[in-house]
N, C-alpha and C positions, 0 to 999 in steps of 0.2 A: 361818827360812823352811822347813828340812828337817822340823821337828817338825809343822808345818801340813800339809805334803804327806803326812806319814804318817798324821795323822789322818783327812784326806779319803779317803785311799786304804782306811783300815780301814772307813769307814763305807760305802763303795761295795762292799764284799764282800757277795755274797749270802749270806743266813742261812737259806736253804732246806735243811732236813737232807737228806741222801742216804738212800734207803731200805736198811734192813738185809736183808742176804741170811742171815736167821737164823730158825729155827724154834723158837718158845717152846712148851714143854710143862711142864706141872706134873703131881705125881703126889699122890694122895689117901692117906689113913691106909692103905687097902687095896693100895696099888701101882698102882692103875688111872692110865693116863696120860690126861690131858685137855689139849686145846689151850688154847693162850694167845693171844688176839688183839689187837692193837694198835689203839688208839682215839685219834684226835686230836681235841681240842676247840678250837673257835676261836669268837670273838665276832662274831656277824654285824653288819651295819650298823644293823639295827633293835634291837640290844640283846639278842637272843635268841642262846643258845649253840648253835652247830652241831657235832654229834658225827658223825664219819665213822670207820668201821672199814676201816683200810687193807689188810686180810687177806681181808674178805669182801665179795666184790662186790655193790654195791647197798645196803650197809648203811649208811645214812645217816639221821640223825634230829636232832630240836632239842629246846630245852627253855628255859624262861624262867630257869632256874637250871642250875649245873653239875650238880646232884643229879638234877633232872628230866631233863636231857639225857643223863646216864649211864644212869637208868633205862630211857629210851626207846630208846637204842642197843641195851642188853641185849635189849630185846624185839624190835627189829628184827633183831639177829643171830640170836636164838632161832628166829624165824620162817622166815629164810632157810635156817638149817640144818635145820630140820624138813621144810621143803619139799624140800631135796636129799636129805636121807637117810630120811624117812619116819618119823622118831622123833625124839624130844627128845633132845637131846645135851648133857651137862655141858660147861662151858668157862669160862675165865677170861680177865679183860681187863687190860691195861695201860693206863693213861690218861695222855695227855700233852697239856698245855695250850700252843697256840701263842700268842704275843703279836701 
């Protein structure tokens, strides 16, 4: 009986990750620091892959495949950063897939 109760309680634990309070940055060969943004991929009900950058407000995109969704979110992040800073900026992304 106790074993079944443990299994049920484990299944009911929420699996939503807590946001990290961390700033990611990478350096290139010349020592210039560029920001690294977190991107979450999730499969939509219609089968499309939804990409959302949790560090850049409004950066959301989608694609038919993971590769297309990542290309599209990079374009969305680039457009928002260019609008914010008035110039193109180099950046990196860390991609995580949600089940």
